[in-house]
C-alpha positions as CSV (number, residue, x, y, z in Angstrom):
1,X,7.3,-16.9,31.8
2,X,3.6,-16.3,31.8
3,X,4.0,-13.0,33.8
4,X,6.7,-11.9,31.4
5,X,4.5,-12.6,28.4
6,X,1.6,-10.5,29.9
7,X,4.0,-7.6,30.6
8,X,5.2,-7.8,27.0
9,X,1.7,-7.6,25.7
10,X,0.9,-4.6,27.9
11,X,4.1,-2.8,27.0
12,X,3.4,-3.4,23.3
13,X,-0.1,-2.1,23.6
14,X,1.0,1.1,25.4
15,X,3.6,1.8,22.7
16,X,1.6,0.9,19.6
17,X,0.7,4.5,18.8
18,X,3.9,6.1,20.0
19,X,4.9,7.3,16.5
20,X,2.8,10.0,14.7
21,X,0.7,8.5,11.9
22,X,1.6,11.4,9.5
23,X,5.3,10.3,9.4
24,X,6.3,8.5,6.1
25,X,7.7,5.1,6.7
26,X,11.2,6.0,5.6
27,X,11.5,8.3,8.6
28,X,11.2,5.3,11.0
29,X,14.0,3.2,12.3
30,X,13.3,-0.4,13.3
31,X,15.1,-3.4,14.7
32,X,14.5,-6.9,13.5
33,X,16.0,-10.3,13.2
34,X,18.3,-12.1,10.8
35,X,17.3,-15.5,9.5
36,X,14.1,-15.1,11.6
37,X,12.8,-18.6,11.1
38,X,16.0,-20.4,12.4
39,X,16.1,-22.9,15.2
40,X,19.4,-24.0,16.7
41,X,21.5,-26.8,15.3
42,X,21.0,-29.5,17.9
43,X,23.9,-30.0,20.3
44,X,25.2,-33.4,19.1
45,X,25.1,-32.4,15.4
46,X,26.8,-29.1,16.2
47,X,29.6,-30.9,18.1
48,X,30.1,-33.2,15.1
49,X,30.1,-30.4,12.6
50,X,32.7,-28.5,14.6
51,X,35.1,-31.4,13.8
52,X,34.4,-30.8,10.1
53,X,34.7,-27.0,10.0
54,X,36.2,-24.2,12.1
55,X,33.4,-21.8,11.0
56,X,30.6,-23.3,12.9
57,X,30.5,-20.6,15.6
58,X,28.9,-18.2,13.2
59,X,25.8,-20.5,13.1
60,X,25.4,-20.9,16.9
61,X,22.3,-18.8,17.4
62,X,18.5,-19.3,17.2
63,X,15.2,-17.4,17.4
64,X,11.9,-17.6,19.1
65,X,8.9,-18.0,16.7
66,X,8.1,-15.2,14.4
67,X,4.8,-14.3,16.1
68,X,6.7,-14.0,19.4
69,X,9.2,-11.7,17.7
70,X,6.5,-9.5,16.3
71,X,4.7,-9.5,19.7
72,X,8.0,-8.4,21.3
73,X,8.0,-5.4,18.9
74,X,10.4,-6.4,16.2
75,X,9.5,-4.9,12.8
76,X,12.0,-6.6,10.4
77,X,12.2,-10.2,9.4
78,X,14.5,-12.2,7.1
79,X,13.3,-15.3,5.3
80,X,15.4,-17.7,3.1
81,X,13.4,-19.6,0.5
82,X,14.4,-22.6,-1.6
83,X,12.4,-23.9,-4.5
84,X,11.4,-27.5,-4.3
85,X,9.5,-28.2,-7.5
86,X,8.9,-31.9,-7.0
87,X,8.9,-32.0,-3.2
88,X,11.1,-34.0,-0.9
89,X,14.5,-32.4,-1.8
90,X,15.1,-31.4,1.8
91,X,13.1,-34.0,3.5
92,X,16.0,-36.1,4.8
93,X,18.9,-33.8,6.0
94,X,22.2,-35.6,5.7
95,X,23.3,-34.2,9.0
96,X,20.9,-36.5,10.8
97,X,22.8,-39.5,9.4
98,X,25.8,-38.6,11.7
99,X,24.0,-38.2,15.0
100,X,20.8,-39.5,16.7
101,X,18.3,-36.6,16.4
102,X,16.8,-35.3,19.6
103,X,13.4,-34.6,18.0
104,X,11.7,-35.7,14.8
105,X,12.3,-33.7,11.7
106,X,9.2,-32.7,9.7
107,X,6.8,-34.9,11.6
108,X,3.9,-33.9,9.4
109,X,5.6,-34.5,6.1
110,X,5.5,-30.8,4.9
111,X,8.9,-31.2,3.3
112,X,7.6,-33.9,1.0
113,X,5.2,-31.6,-0.8
114,X,6.2,-29.4,-3.7
115,X,6.6,-25.7,-3.0
116,X,9.0,-23.2,-1.4
117,X,10.9,-24.4,1.7
118,X,12.3,-22.2,4.5
119,X,15.7,-23.2,5.9
120,X,19.2,-21.8,6.2
121,X,21.7,-24.4,4.9
122,X,20.6,-27.8,3.6
123,X,21.9,-30.8,5.5
124,X,23.7,-28.7,8.2
125,X,21.6,-25.8,9.5
126,X,18.1,-27.1,8.6
127,X,16.1,-26.8,11.9
128,X,13.4,-24.2,11.3
129,X,10.2,-23.0,12.9
130,X,8.5,-23.2,9.5
131,X,9.3,-25.9,6.9
132,X,7.4,-24.1,4.1
133,X,6.9,-20.5,3.1
134,X,3.2,-21.2,3.2
135,X,3.2,-22.1,6.9
136,X,5.5,-19.2,7.6
137,X,3.2,-16.7,5.9
138,X,0.2,-18.3,7.6
139,X,1.8,-17.6,11.0
140,X,2.7,-14.0,10.1
141,X,-0.8,-13.3,8.7
142,X,-2.5,-14.8,11.7
143,X,-0.5,-12.5,14.0
144,X,-1.1,-9.5,11.7
145,X,-4.9,-10.1,11.6
146,X,-4.9,-10.1,15.4
147,X,-3.0,-6.8,15.5
148,X,-4.4,-4.9,12.4
149,X,-2.8,-1.5,13.4
150,X,0.8,-2.8,13.8
151,X,3.6,-0.8,12.3
152,X,4.7,-2.0,8.8
153,X,7.0,-5.0,8.9
154,X,10.0,-5.0,6.5
155,X,10.9,-8.5,5.3
156,X,14.1,-9.3,3.4
157,X,13.9,-12.4,1.3
158,X,16.9,-14.4,0.0
159,X,16.2,-16.6,-3.0
160,X,18.5,-19.5,-2.4
161,X,20.0,-22.0,-4.9
162,X,23.5,-23.3,-5.6
163,X,25.4,-26.3,-6.9
164,X,25.7,-29.7,-5.3
165,X,27.0,-29.5,-1.7
166,X,29.5,-32.0,-0.1
167,X,26.5,-34.2,1.0
168,X,25.1,-34.5,-2.5
169,X,22.2,-32.1,-2.2
170,X,21.6,-29.7,-5.1
171,X,19.0,-26.9,-4.7
172,X,16.7,-26.0,-7.6
173,X,18.0,-23.0,-9.5
174,X,16.3,-19.6,-9.3
175,X,14.5,-18.9,-12.5
176,X,11.9,-16.5,-13.9
177,X,9.3,-19.1,-12.9
178,X,10.7,-19.1,-9.4
179,X,10.1,-15.4,-9.1
180,X,6.6,-15.5,-10.6
181,X,5.7,-18.3,-8.2
182,X,7.3,-16.3,-5.3
183,X,5.3,-13.2,-6.0
184,X,2.1,-15.2,-6.2
185,X,2.9,-17.0,-2.9
186,X,3.3,-13.7,-1.1
187,X,0.0,-12.4,-2.5
188,X,-1.9,-15.6,-1.7
189,X,-0.2,-16.0,1.7
190,X,-0.8,-12.5,3.1
191,X,-3.3,-10.9,0.8
192,X,-2.7,-8.1,-1.7
193,X,-4.2,-5.6,0.7
194,X,-1.4,-6.3,3.2
195,X,1.4,-5.6,0.8
196,X,3.3,-2.3,0.2
197,X,4.4,-2.9,-3.4
198,X,6.6,-0.9,-5.8
199,X,3.5,0.0,-7.9
200,X,1.8,1.5,-4.8
201,X,4.9,3.6,-4.0
202,X,5.7,4.7,-7.5
203,X,2.2,6.1,-8.0
204,X,2.1,8.6,-10.9
205,X,5.9,9.1,-11.1
206,X,7.8,7.8,-14.1
207,X,10.1,5.6,-12.1
208,X,10.2,4.1,-8.6
209,X,13.4,6.0,-7.8
210,X,11.8,9.3,-8.8
211,X,8.9,8.6,-6.5
212,X,11.0,7.9,-3.4
213,X,13.3,10.9,-4.1
214,X,10.1,13.0,-4.0
215,X,8.9,11.7,-0.7
216,X,6.3,9.3,-2.0
217,X,6.7,6.6,0.6
218,X,3.3,5.9,2.4
219,X,2.6,7.4,5.7
220,X,2.6,5.3,8.8
221,X,-1.2,5.6,8.9
222,X,-1.5,4.1,5.4
223,X,1.2,1.4,6.1
224,X,-0.2,0.0,9.4
225,X,-1.0,-3.7,9.2
226,X,1.2,-4.1,6.0
227,X,4.4,-5.7,4.9
228,X,7.2,-4.5,2.6
229,X,9.4,-7.2,1.0
230,X,12.9,-6.7,-0.3
231,X,14.9,-9.1,-2.4
232,X,18.4,-9.6,-0.9
233,X,20.6,-9.9,-3.9
234,X,22.8,-7.5,-5.9
235,X,23.8,-9.7,-8.9
236,X,22.1,-12.1,-11.3
237,X,19.0,-12.8,-9.3
238,X,18.3,-9.1,-8.9
239,X,18.7,-8.6,-12.7
240,X,16.4,-11.6,-13.3
241,X,13.7,-10.2,-11.0
242,X,13.9,-6.7,-12.7
243,X,13.9,-8.2,-16.3
244,X,10.8,-7.1,-18.2
245,X,9.6,-5.2,-15.1
246,X,11.1,-1.7,-15.4
247,X,10.7,0.2,-12.1
248,X,9.5,-3.2,-10.8
249,X,6.1,-2.7,-12.4
250,X,3.8,-5.6,-11.5
251,X,6.3,-7.0,-9.0
252,X,5.8,-7.6,-5.2
253,X,9.3,-7.2,-3.9
254,X,11.5,-4.2,-3.9
255,X,15.2,-4.9,-4.7
256,X,18.6,-3.9,-3.6
257,X,19.1,-1.6,-6.7
258,X,21.9,0.8,-7.2
259,X,21.1,4.5,-6.7
260,X,20.6,6.2,-10.1
261,X,18.6,3.3,-11.5
262,X,14.8,3.3,-12.1
263,X,14.3,0.5,-9.5
264,X,16.3,2.0,-6.7
265,X,14.3,2.5,-3.5
266,X,15.6,0.0,-0.9
267,X,19.3,-0.6,-0.4
268,X,21.3,-3.1,1.6
269,X,24.4,-1.9,3.3
270,X,25.4,-4.5,5.8
271,X,28.4,-2.5,7.2
272,X,27.0,0.2,9.5
273,X,30.3,2.1,9.3
274,X,29.5,2.8,5.6
275,X,29.7,6.6,5.5
276,X,27.4,6.8,2.5
277,X,24.3,5.5,4.4
278,X,23.4,8.8,6.1
279,X,23.3,10.7,2.8
280,X,21.3,8.0,1.0
281,X,18.8,8.0,3.9
282,X,18.4,11.7,3.7
283,X,17.6,11.5,0.0
284,X,14.7,9.1,0.6
285,X,16.1,5.6,0.2
286,X,15.3,2.9,2.8
287,X,18.4,1.0,3.9
288,X,19.0,-2.2,5.7
289,X,22.1,-2.7,7.8
290,X,23.3,-5.1,10.5
291,X,24.2,-4.6,14.2
292,X,26.0,-7.9,14.4
293,X,27.0,-10.8,12.3
294,X,28.4,-14.3,12.8
295,X,28.0,-14.1,16.6
296,X,31.2,-12.0,16.7
297,X,29.8,-8.9,18.4
298,X,27.7,-11.0,20.8
299,X,30.6,-13.1,22.0
300,X,32.7,-9.9,22.5
301,X,29.7,-8.1,24.1
302,X,30.6,-5.3,21.6
303,X,27.9,-2.7,20.8
304,X,30.0,-0.6,18.5
305,X,28.3,-1.6,15.3
306,X,24.9,-1.2,16.8
307,X,25.8,2.3,17.8
308,X,27.0,3.0,14.3
309,X,23.8,1.5,12.8
310,X,21.7,3.8,14.9
311,X,23.7,6.9,14.1
312,X,23.8,6.1,10.3
313,X,20.0,6.5,10.0
314,X,19.6,3.1,8.3
315,X,15.9,2.4,8.7
316,X,16.3,-1.3,9.2
317,X,18.8,-2.7,11.7
318,X,19.0,-6.5,11.9
319,X,20.4,-8.6,14.7
320,X,20.6,-12.2,15.9
321,X,20.3,-10.9,19.5
322,X,17.2,-9.1,20.6
323,X,17.5,-11.6,23.4
324,X,20.9,-12.7,25.0
325,X,22.4,-15.9,23.7
326,X,21.7,-19.2,25.5
327,X,24.8,-20.8,24.0
328,X,27.6,-18.7,25.4
329,X,28.2,-16.3,28.3
330,X,27.3,-12.8,27.1
331,X,24.6,-10.3,27.9
332,X,24.7,-8.8,24.4
333,X,21.3,-7.9,23.1
334,X,20.0,-4.8,21.4
335,X,16.9,-2.5,21.5
336,X,16.2,1.2,21.5
337,X,15.5,3.1,24.7
338,X,13.1,1.4,27.1
339,X,13.3,-1.9,25.3
340,X,11.5,-0.7,22.2
341,X,12.2,-1.7,18.6
342,X,10.6,1.2,16.6
343,X,11.4,4.9,16.8
344,X,11.5,8.0,14.7
345,X,14.7,8.0,12.6
346,X,17.3,10.3,14.3
347,X,18.3,11.6,10.9
348,X,15.0,13.3,10.6
349,X,14.7,14.7,14.1
350,X,15.2,18.5,14.1
351,X,17.6,19.7,16.7
């Protein structure tokens, strides 16, 4: 394992400057991870939950730590955040009442403190590399500071809430205060100088969409060492985040806005077979799509959607499998040529 890690570092170093600095960031194509913070559901709990639901297979995956993913070369992450205003809401997962846990949960009591928490599904899929958004951002910033010329990292954020689940847990609702606090948490956690924001992309244009349609994305040179956040929602949470912030003025996150609206710059199209992706990319939008979902492609060793994603030109391709699964027999895992995760977008390569 030590030799493998050294080789990864050497390989990463050799490929760090493989893309021309003059290229705008929307002309890159990157691979990253879905639910990047997630640890596996422990075996005994997974077995128990399988007796309660026939949908558990879709949750049977995990990830190495985020700094390890970034060191490998991944340049997209996904983070789920829950508000926990009083603290302690997720400190005692109900799933651990049904089985004897193999390891302590939250040994340092991070879940007891107020603030944003990072996990997938309360009481069921709660194992995480980072209990809090603060600790997650600390890990990301530490890695970034040690690699100040890294390519930009695109991070989708899902603001989670919901009604009472079958175990009696109710998440705090997403409110305007939630988003104010989230923006501040990102600025404080990473530093304003490390963020690519809607304001910085809009520049002197009247709207954010006008800016990106006129090729105003930053160049790779100006985006190195930075992060671009995208809110993953297309309904009420998106509307709430935009409210009183036309063209996302003063906001930190980009949103999944519809083309033709002032806030449109980044789009989420999870189906890589969507024939509209290529045209939208050509116009200047940055699009996130998926190579696989719910462990389906990995179990079937099926690369069809990954091939579609690459051809579509979507700049961000997410996967649960940059490494093969350790839970079932399949060699499925994705990368670009020579095990790289960043390349020039094929849509913009002149033939």
